[in-house]
All heavy atoms as an XYZ file, in Angstrom:
753
protein
N     119.594     95.004    110.643
C     118.903     93.926    111.352
C     117.438     93.912    110.965
O     116.897     94.928    110.545
C     119.070     94.048    112.873
C     118.348     95.214    113.476
N     118.897     96.025    114.422
C     117.096     95.699    113.277
C     118.005     96.947    114.756
N     116.921     96.770    114.061
N     116.798     92.790    111.141
C     115.382     92.677    110.790
C     114.548     93.333    111.882
O     114.781     93.112    113.058
C     115.006     91.210    110.654
N     113.593     94.135    111.465
C     112.732     94.786    112.443
C     111.741     93.751    112.959
O     111.070     93.082    112.187
C     111.993     95.938    111.761
C     111.121     96.712    112.715
C     110.308     97.773    112.011
O     110.502     97.977    110.792
O     109.477     98.367    112.678
N     111.652     93.597    114.248
C     110.728     92.626    114.821
C     109.576     93.369    115.495
O     109.713     93.856    116.577
C     111.445     91.782    115.869
C     112.472     90.860    115.288
C     112.730     89.730    116.263
N     113.861     88.846    116.069
C     114.432     88.484    114.952
N     114.027     88.983    113.829
N     115.439     87.644    114.914
N     108.462     93.425    114.830
C     107.299     94.088    115.412
C     106.522     93.092    116.256
O     106.414     91.938    115.896
C     106.357     94.572    114.313
C     106.830     95.792    113.597
C     105.831     96.157    112.522
N     106.346     97.252    111.737
C     105.929     98.506    111.910
N     105.018     98.790    112.789
N     106.448     99.457    111.172
N     105.956     93.581    117.329
C     105.110     92.719    118.160
C     103.775     92.464    117.456
O     103.187     91.412    117.624
C     104.855     93.368    119.531
C     106.099     93.450    120.396
C     106.761     92.080    120.594
O     106.120     91.158    121.064
N     108.013     91.954    120.194
N     103.315     93.441    116.707
C     102.005     93.289    116.077
C     102.124     92.583    114.734
O     103.126     92.671    114.039
C     101.331     94.655    115.902
O     102.003     95.395    114.915
N     101.062     91.893    114.411
C     100.933     91.191    113.136
C     100.919     92.242    112.023
O     100.171     93.186    112.089
C      99.606     90.431    113.201
C      99.052     89.988    111.901
C      99.693     89.012    111.164
C      97.852     90.503    111.426
C      99.167     88.582    109.961
C      97.327     90.073    110.229
C      97.982     89.108    109.503
N     101.767     92.085    111.045
C     101.788     93.055    109.956
C     102.117     92.339    108.657
O     102.980     91.481    108.611
C     102.833     94.132    110.244
C     102.792     95.276    109.256
C     103.888     96.257    109.597
N     103.947     97.320    108.613
C     103.261     98.450    108.707
N     102.479     98.666    109.715
N     103.375     99.356    107.771
N     101.435     92.701    107.630
C     101.674     92.093    106.325
C     102.233     93.147    105.390
O     101.906     94.317    105.532
C     100.355     91.608    105.721
C      99.654     90.465    106.436
C      98.275     90.280    105.836
C     100.452     89.192    106.301
N     103.010     92.728    104.452
C     103.417     93.661    103.406
C     102.289     93.678    102.388
O     102.203     92.818    101.536
C     104.716     93.201    102.765
C     105.135     94.144    101.642
O     104.579     95.274    101.592
O     105.976     93.786    100.841
N     101.427     94.657    102.525
C     100.223     94.688    101.687
C     100.356     95.697    100.560
O      99.374     96.048     99.932
C      99.021     95.080    102.544
C      98.621     94.055    103.559
S      98.071     92.535    102.792
C      96.654     93.135    101.884
N     101.538     96.189    100.338
C     101.663     97.255     99.359
C     101.165     96.812     97.988
O     101.601     95.805     97.458
C     103.106     97.735     99.267
C     103.194     99.004     98.469
C     104.449     99.795     98.784
O     105.171     99.405     99.702
O     104.666    100.797     98.103
N     100.233     97.564     97.475
C      99.660     97.350     96.147
C      98.906     96.018     96.053
O      98.688     95.475     94.978
C     100.742     97.413     95.045
C     101.461     98.748     95.034
C     100.515     99.865     94.598
C     101.169    101.225     94.600
N     101.059    101.944     95.869
N      98.494     95.491     97.202
C      97.682     94.277     97.221
C      96.229     94.657     96.948
O      95.706     95.593     97.544
C      97.803     93.624     98.599
C      96.977     92.380     98.783
C      97.696     91.130     98.323
O      98.934     91.150     98.201
O      96.999     90.139     98.066
N      95.565     93.939     96.049
C      94.156     94.230     95.791
C      93.305     93.583     96.874
O      93.506     92.422     97.227
C      93.729     93.691     94.428
C      94.037     94.580     93.239
C      93.662     93.864     91.947
C      93.286     95.903     93.307
N      92.368     94.345     97.403
C      91.427     93.820     98.389
C      90.022     94.171     97.916
O      89.826     95.050     97.083
C      91.667     94.419     99.791
C      93.032     94.005    100.325
C      91.516     95.928     99.798
N      89.054     93.441     98.435
C      87.663     93.753     98.149
C      87.101     94.520     99.340
O      87.300     94.101    100.480
C      86.850     92.470     97.959
C      87.162     91.796     96.645
O      88.145     91.039     96.564
O      86.425     92.055     95.686
N      86.427     95.623     99.075
C      85.797     96.339    100.174
C      84.301     96.436     99.896
O      83.862     96.431     98.744
C      86.391     97.745    100.418
C      86.198     98.653     99.194
C      87.849     97.658    100.810
C      86.475    100.125     99.502
N      83.524     96.511    100.968
C      82.072     96.638    100.845
C      81.569     97.530    101.963
O      82.051     97.458    103.090
C      81.416     95.262    100.926
N      80.632     98.405    101.632
C      80.006     99.220    102.652
C      78.604     99.573    102.181
O      78.248     99.336    101.034
C      80.827    100.465    102.975
C      80.803    101.559    101.958
C      79.978    102.650    101.949
C      81.641    101.688    100.799
N      80.272    103.442    100.854
C      81.269    102.879    100.149
C      82.665    100.908    100.259
C      81.897    103.302     98.964
C      83.283    101.327     99.088
C      82.902    102.509     98.460
N      77.807    100.099    103.084
C      76.413    100.435    102.778
C      76.188    101.921    103.013
O      76.568    102.455    104.053
C      75.468     99.632    103.693
O      75.782     98.246    103.540
C      74.018     99.837    103.294
N      75.566    102.562    102.035
C      75.194    103.967    102.199
C      73.943    104.041    103.057
O      73.221    103.061    103.210
C      74.932    104.620    100.840
C      76.172    105.153    100.203
C      76.654    104.612     99.030
C      76.861    106.207    100.780
C      77.818    105.101     98.441
C      78.024    106.703    100.205
C      78.484    106.154     99.035
O      79.621    106.633     98.469
N      73.670    105.238    103.597
C      72.502    105.433    104.463
C      71.231    104.913    103.814
O      70.349    104.386    104.483
C      72.327    106.920    104.781
C      73.519    107.461    105.553
O      74.213    106.661    106.209
O      73.775    108.679    105.484
N      71.140    105.087    102.525
C      69.930    104.668    101.817
C      69.832    103.137    101.702
O      68.878    102.628    101.143
C      69.907    105.296    100.431
N      70.835    102.439    102.244
C      70.781    100.986    102.196
C      71.361    100.412    100.916
O      71.186     99.237    100.617
N      72.041    101.262    100.144
C      72.629    100.799     98.894
C      74.010    100.223     99.174
O      74.860    100.886     99.744
C      72.752    101.989     97.935
C      73.107    101.626     96.507
C      72.916    102.807     95.599
N      73.816    103.925     95.932
C      75.036    104.056     95.413
N      75.515    103.165     94.576
N      75.783    105.086     95.739
N      74.204     98.968     98.796
C      75.497     98.328     99.021
C      76.483     98.687     97.924
O      76.128     98.711     96.754
C      75.351     96.802     99.028
C      74.651     96.321    100.305
O      74.760     97.025    101.322
O      74.011     95.262    100.264
N      77.715     98.973     98.330
C      78.767     99.276     97.369
C      79.873     98.250     97.558
O      80.242     97.930     98.678
C      79.355    100.686     97.613
C      80.368    101.026     96.535
C      78.251    101.725     97.662
N      80.358     97.705     96.455
C      81.486     96.772     96.497
C      82.523     97.234     95.513
O      82.183     97.613     94.397
C      81.053     95.353     96.108
C      80.152     94.723     97.120
C      79.748     93.319     96.701
N      78.944     92.726     97.750
C      79.461     92.188     98.840
N      80.761     92.134     99.012
N      78.676     91.691     99.780
N      83.779     97.190     95.931
C      84.858     97.609     95.048
C      86.073     96.735     95.264
O      86.280     96.209     96.348
C      85.283     99.052     95.359
C      84.335    100.093     94.881
C      84.953    101.466     95.100
C      84.273    102.513     94.290
N      84.314    102.295     92.850
N      86.874     96.634     94.219
C      88.196     96.012     94.340
C      89.177     97.166     94.281
O      89.200     97.891     93.295
C      88.411     95.033     93.179
C      89.459     93.977     93.494
C      89.594     93.002     92.343
C      88.876     91.683     92.534
N      89.172     90.976     93.769
N      89.936     97.371     95.362
C      90.842     98.524     95.410
C      92.201     98.098     95.935
O      92.390     96.960     96.373
C      90.268     99.677     96.254
C      90.119     99.223     97.709
C      88.954    100.184     95.682
C      89.812    100.386     98.637
N      93.122     99.045     95.923
C      94.489     98.759     96.366
C      94.637     99.095     97.845
O      94.250    100.167     98.296
C      95.494     99.583     95.537
C      96.900     99.461     96.123
C      95.506     99.111     94.091
N      95.189     98.153     98.590
C      95.531     98.393     99.990
C      96.958     98.919    100.019
O      97.870     98.258     99.529
C      95.418     97.098    100.779
S      95.806     97.294    102.513
N      97.150    100.116    100.560
C      98.459    100.753    100.548
C      99.294    100.309    101.745
O     100.492    100.087    101.645
C      98.300    102.289    100.567
C      99.657    102.969    100.476
C      97.407    102.735     99.415
N      98.636    100.190    102.889
C      99.371     99.840    104.094
C      98.450     99.102    105.037
O      97.257     99.392    105.098
C      99.901    101.114    104.764
C     100.863    100.797    105.908
O     101.717     99.915    105.718
O     100.762    101.429    106.952
N      99.002     98.146    105.793
C      98.198     97.343    106.686
C      98.963     97.092    107.968
O     100.133     96.718    107.931
C      97.875     96.005    106.009
C      97.109     95.058    106.887
C      95.770     95.278    107.150
C      97.737     93.963    107.447
C      95.061     94.412    107.973
C      97.031     93.092    108.258
C      95.699     93.312    108.526
N      98.324     97.329    109.092
C      98.951     97.013    110.369
C      97.853     96.504    111.293
O      96.682     96.482    110.930
C      99.626     98.246    110.967
O      98.648     99.213    111.287
N      98.227     96.123    112.491
C      97.237     95.542    113.389
C      96.089     96.498    113.696
O      94.951     96.087    113.828
C      97.932     95.098    114.683
C      97.052     94.235    115.555
C      97.877     93.601    116.652
C      97.017     92.893    117.681
N      96.088     91.929    117.121
N      96.420     97.780    113.786
C      95.386     98.746    114.164
C      94.477     99.194    113.036
O      93.373     99.662    113.277
N      94.954     99.068    111.799
C      94.112     99.566    110.726
C      94.758     99.419    109.368
O      95.795     98.794    109.217
N      94.101     99.997    108.370
C      94.686     99.952    107.035
C      94.431    101.233    106.272
O      93.548    102.008    106.607
C      94.208     98.761    106.203
C      92.897     98.117    106.391
C      92.227     97.930    105.061
C      93.222     96.740    106.921
N      95.257    101.420    105.275
C      95.167    102.595    104.425
C      94.863    102.094    103.030
O      95.528    101.195    102.514
C      96.498    103.351    104.466
C      96.357    104.789    104.088
C      97.501    105.628    104.624
C      98.812    105.246    103.972
N      99.923    106.078    104.435
N      93.840    102.685    102.427
C      93.373    102.237    101.114
C      93.427    103.393    100.130
O      93.326    104.546    100.510
C      91.925    101.736    101.222
C      91.655    100.687    102.280
C      90.155    100.542    102.511
C      92.258     99.356    101.889
N      93.543    103.044     98.867
C      93.511    104.016     97.776
C      92.210    103.777     97.024
O      92.028    102.711     96.434
C      94.715    103.747     96.868
C      95.193    105.000     96.172
O      94.797    106.101     96.598
O      95.972    104.868     95.217
N      91.293    104.726     97.078
C      89.958    104.506     96.508
C      89.602    105.639     95.553
O      89.978    106.783     95.776
C      88.930    104.424     97.639
S      87.305    103.862     97.101
N      88.856    105.310     94.495
C      88.495    106.326     93.511
C      87.265    107.118     93.932
O      86.803    107.982     93.200
C      88.273    105.698     92.133
C      87.119    104.700     92.130
O      86.661    104.295     93.225
O      86.689    104.318     91.038
N      86.703    106.832     95.086
C      85.591    107.635     95.570
C      85.702    107.802     97.087
O      86.323    106.989     97.768
C      84.240    107.024     95.193
C      83.884    105.781     95.962
C      82.538    105.210     95.483
O      82.524    104.406     94.570
N      81.451    105.628     96.070
N      85.101    108.866     97.581
C      85.136    109.132     99.016
C      84.214    108.161     99.740
O      83.188    107.744     99.206
C      84.694    110.570     99.280
N      84.605    107.805    100.951
C      83.725    107.022    101.830
C      83.534    107.864    103.087
O      84.515    108.306    103.685
C      84.344    105.647    102.188
C      84.704    104.869    100.921
C      83.371    104.846    103.053
C      85.411    103.536    101.200
N      82.283    108.110    103.477
C      82.036    109.008    104.613
C      82.689    108.516    105.904
O      82.793    107.308    106.130
C      80.505    109.011    104.743
C      80.006    108.543    103.414
C      81.040    107.632    102.864
N      83.104    109.465    106.739
C      83.697    109.118    108.031
C      82.729    108.282    108.850
O      81.512    108.445    108.740
C      84.050    110.390    108.806
C      85.212    111.219    108.263
C      85.408    112.469    109.099
C      86.483    110.399    108.217
N      83.287    107.386    109.651
C      82.531    106.500    110.527
C      81.736    105.425    109.801
O      80.970    104.710    110.428
C      81.597    107.289    111.469
C      82.396    108.136    112.422
O      83.398    107.684    112.987
N      82.000    109.381    112.601
N      81.909    105.314    108.482
C      81.240    104.240    107.745
C      81.895    102.912    108.106
O      83.115    102.808    108.160
C      81.369    104.474    106.221
O      80.765    105.727    105.904
C      80.696    103.377    105.425
N      81.073    101.898    108.356
C      81.578    100.551    108.616
C      81.909     99.913    107.264
O      81.061     99.865    106.379
C      80.506     99.696    109.304
C      80.251    100.073    110.740
C      81.309     99.518    111.694
O      82.043     98.585    111.297
O      81.393    100.029    112.815
N      83.145     99.442    107.138
C      83.595     98.849    105.879
C      84.089     97.433    106.150
O      84.771     97.191    107.132
C      84.741     99.688    105.264
C      85.256     99.056    103.980
C      84.277    101.115    104.988
N      83.715     96.514    105.269
C      84.237     95.138    105.350
C      85.319     94.997    104.301
O      85.100     95.303    103.134
C      83.131     94.106    105.079
O      82.079     94.313    106.026
C      83.661     92.684    105.210
N      86.495     94.552    104.718
C      87.621     94.358    103.806
C      87.879     92.863    103.691
O      88.003     92.175    104.699
C      88.894     95.057    104.328
C      90.040     94.875    103.337
C      88.630     96.534    104.581
N      87.936     92.363    102.467
C      88.210     90.941    102.255
C      89.545     90.797    101.533
O      89.734     91.362    100.464
C      87.100     90.275    101.419
O      85.845     90.560    102.033
C      87.311     88.766    101.328
N      90.470     90.060    102.157
C      91.767     89.790    101.548
C      91.684     88.497    100.777
O      91.103     87.523    101.246
C      92.852     89.664    102.634
C      93.055     90.931    103.398
C      92.339     91.171    104.557
C      93.927     91.895    102.929
C      92.513     92.355    105.258
C      94.100     93.077    103.631
C      93.390     93.305    104.795
N      92.270     88.461     99.584
C      92.296     87.255     98.763
C      90.907     86.642     98.680
O      90.679     85.503     99.066
C      93.304     86.250     99.336
C      94.708     86.819     99.323
C      95.667     86.022    100.208
O      95.253     85.424    101.181
N      96.924     86.031     99.850
N      89.977     87.429     98.186
C      88.577     87.026     98.155
C      88.372     85.713     97.414
O      87.461     84.955     97.715
C      87.739     88.128     97.519
N      89.232     85.450     96.434
C      89.064     84.227     95.639
C      89.521     82.989     96.387
O      89.128     81.866     96.061
C      89.849     84.359     94.327
N      90.363     83.191     97.410
C      90.902     82.041     98.133
C      89.865     81.465     99.096
O      89.075     82.198     99.666
C      92.151     82.472     98.904
N      89.892     80.142     99.278
C      88.917     79.526    100.187
C      89.104     79.977    101.636
O      88.166     79.998    102.397
C      89.187     78.017    100.043
C      90.518     77.907     99.391
C      90.738     79.172     98.614
N      90.329     80.359    101.978
C      90.576     80.805    103.358
C      90.701     82.332    103.417
O      91.476     82.858    104.201
C      91.830     80.136    103.924
C      93.061     80.432    103.080
O      92.889     80.933    101.939
O      94.190     80.180    103.536
N      89.911     82.999    102.583
C      89.970     84.458    102.557
C      89.618     85.017    103.927
O      88.837     84.414    104.674
C      89.009     85.011    101.507
O      87.679     84.756    101.889
N      90.216     86.137    104.253
C      90.037     86.733    105.571
C      89.233     88.010    105.456
O      89.514     88.853    104.610
C      91.407     87.031    106.168
C      91.467     86.812    107.639
C      92.853     87.129    108.182
O      93.792     87.386    107.440
N      92.963     87.136    109.484
N      88.219     88.141    106.309
C      87.409     89.363    106.317
C      87.708     90.152    107.572
O      87.794     89.587    108.662
C      85.914     88.982    106.323
C      85.310     88.731    104.979
C      83.800     88.601    105.145
C      83.052     88.725    103.835
N      83.272     87.685    102.885
N      87.858     91.460    107.411
C      88.075     92.334    108.553
C      87.052     93.460    108.493
O      86.683     93.919    107.414
C      89.480     92.930    108.517
C      90.653     91.962    108.663
C      91.958     92.692    108.436
C      90.654     91.313    110.046
N      86.608     93.908    109.665
C      85.672     95.030    109.753
C      86.440     96.257    110.221
O      87.275     96.153    111.121
C      84.579     94.734    110.789
C      83.702     93.558    110.465
C      82.683     93.895    109.403
O      82.449     93.094    108.522
N      82.088     95.065    109.466
N      86.140     97.375    109.633
C      86.775     98.606    110.065
C      85.849     99.787    109.910
O      84.795     99.692    109.291
N      86.275    100.893    110.481
C      85.495    102.123    110.405
C      86.375    103.212    109.800
O      87.541    103.330    110.151
C      85.047    102.505    111.811
C      84.000    103.587    111.850
C      83.461    103.788    113.249
C      82.302    102.844    113.518
N      81.520    103.230    114.713
N      85.813    104.005    108.888
C      86.575    105.067    108.238
C      86.899    106.169    109.256
O      85.994    106.735    109.868
C      85.782    105.675    107.055
C      86.572    106.826    106.413
C      85.478    104.600    106.020
N      88.193    106.415    109.458
C      88.596    107.501    110.368
C      89.237    108.664    109.619
O      89.424    109.730    110.176
C      89.557    106.996    111.471
C      90.804    106.333    110.867
C      88.824    106.061    112.421
C      91.907    106.064    111.885
N      89.568    108.458    108.347
C      90.150    109.540    107.553
C      89.824    109.304    106.092
O      89.846    108.178    105.618
C      91.664    109.593    107.763
C      92.289    110.876    107.269
C      93.750    111.008    107.681
N      94.584    110.015    107.012
C      95.302    109.078    107.643
N      95.286    108.980    108.950
N      96.027    108.225    106.968
N      89.531    110.381    105.383
C      89.267    110.299    103.954
C      89.803    111.584    103.338
O      89.213    112.645    103.499
C      87.766    110.167    103.712
S      87.329    110.119    101.964
N      90.963    111.483    102.700
C      91.616    112.670    102.151
C      91.713    112.585    100.635
O      92.197    111.594    100.099
C      93.052    112.764    102.703
C      93.231    112.984    104.197
C      94.708    112.898    104.550
C      92.657    114.321    104.612
N      91.262    113.638     99.964
C      91.413    113.656     98.508
C      92.857    113.989     98.164
O      93.445    114.899     98.739
C      90.467    114.657     97.854
C      90.523    114.535     96.338
C      89.309    115.145     95.653
O      88.614    115.975     96.231
N      89.053    114.723     94.440
N      93.420    113.207     97.262
C      94.801    113.417     96.850
C      94.829    114.241     95.571
O      93.808    114.454     94.933
C      95.473    112.058     96.644
C      95.440    111.211     97.929
C      95.902    109.790     97.677
O      97.070    109.501     97.777
N      94.974    108.909     97.331
N      96.027    114.670     95.187
C      96.140    115.533     94.013
C      95.642    114.852     92.743
O      95.152    115.506     91.834
C      97.604    115.958     93.829
C      98.033    117.002     94.828
C      99.478    117.423     94.642
O     100.048    117.157     93.562
O     100.034    118.031     95.570
N      95.747    113.517     92.690
C      95.313    112.823     91.481
C      93.811    112.587     91.461
O      93.285    111.952     90.556
C      96.056    111.481     91.334
C      95.762    110.527     92.485
O      94.944    110.801     93.358
N      96.447    109.405     92.484
N      93.099    113.083     92.483
C      91.645    112.948     92.496
C      91.158    111.723     93.241
O      89.966    111.593     93.528
N      92.061    110.810     93.566
C      91.680    109.627     94.328
C      91.660    109.985     95.808
O      92.099    111.046     96.208
C      92.661    108.484     94.069
C      92.408    107.816     92.749
C      92.396    108.429     91.531
C      92.111    106.442     92.506
N      92.118    107.503     90.551
C      91.946    106.294     91.124
C      91.994    105.316     93.340
C      91.643    105.056     90.544
C      91.702    104.092     92.756
C      91.529    103.972     91.369
N      91.175    109.069     96.610
C      91.051    109.304     98.040
C      91.899    108.330     98.830
O      91.940    107.133     98.515
C      89.585    109.152     98.484
C      88.714    110.223     97.901
C      88.167    110.080     96.622
C      88.467    111.407     98.593
C      87.386    111.079     96.071
C      87.695    112.413     98.032
C      87.164    112.242     96.775
O      86.405    113.239     96.226
N      92.572    108.864     99.843
C      93.293    108.015    100.785
C      92.325    107.769    101.930
O      91.910    108.706    102.617
C      94.542    108.713    101.280
C      95.311    107.894    102.296
C      96.466    108.679    102.896
O      97.471    108.868    102.180
O      96.345    109.110    104.052
N      91.946    106.527    102.108
C      90.983    106.155    103.139
C      91.729    105.426    104.249
O      92.456    104.457    103.980
C      89.911    105.189    102.579
C      89.312    105.710    101.267
C      88.864    104.865    103.638
C      88.258    106.738    101.399
N      91.555    105.884    105.491
C      92.160    105.183    106.621
C      91.045    104.508    107.404
O      90.039    105.146    107.733
C      92.929    106.151    107.507
N      91.236    103.221    107.684
C      90.264    102.470    108.470
C      90.879    102.092    109.799
O      92.044    101.670    109.840
C      89.882    101.153    107.765
C      89.135    101.214    106.450
C      88.832     99.788    105.992
C      87.849    101.991    106.566
N      90.103    102.172    110.870
C      90.522    101.595    112.140
C      89.775    100.290    112.268
O      88.555    100.243    112.156
C      90.172    102.513    113.314
C      90.585    101.876    114.656
C      90.198    102.741    115.835
N      90.952    103.981    115.861
C      90.410    105.184    116.009
N      89.133    105.315    116.138
N      91.182    106.255    116.049
N      90.534     99.214    112.483
C      89.906     97.903    112.560
C      89.121     97.743    113.850
O      89.535     98.197    114.901
C      90.970     96.807    112.457
C      91.678     96.745    111.106
C      92.778     95.712    111.141
C      90.692     96.459    109.977
N      87.983     97.081    113.729
C      87.166     96.774    114.903
C      87.790     95.596    115.631
O      88.374     94.711    115.010
C      85.741     96.422    114.470
O      85.262     97.346    113.534
N      87.652     95.580    116.939
C      88.219     94.470    117.708
C      87.388     93.216    117.562
O      86.201     93.293    117.458
C      88.279     94.851    119.202
C      89.310     95.960    119.392
O      90.273     96.016    118.611
O      89.121     96.774    120.304
């Protein structure tokens, strides 16, 4: 049977998203990375660099589209994987 979730969820596997955040020094960073998983509460990203915990990150889906959607989140987990990349977990802001 089809799983019916109450929360909004997209199949975001291997979807490219744009992320942006600012370092303490005020330096803006922008990257195009892969979104591994997305749910109402947050998302999991695959990034080639660490993002410090509690960093505010803006995620833009389909940045090229006129109706692109921006979400704000905060880094709650940043784990280095065996391949050297980082699994970043964001909790979305309300």
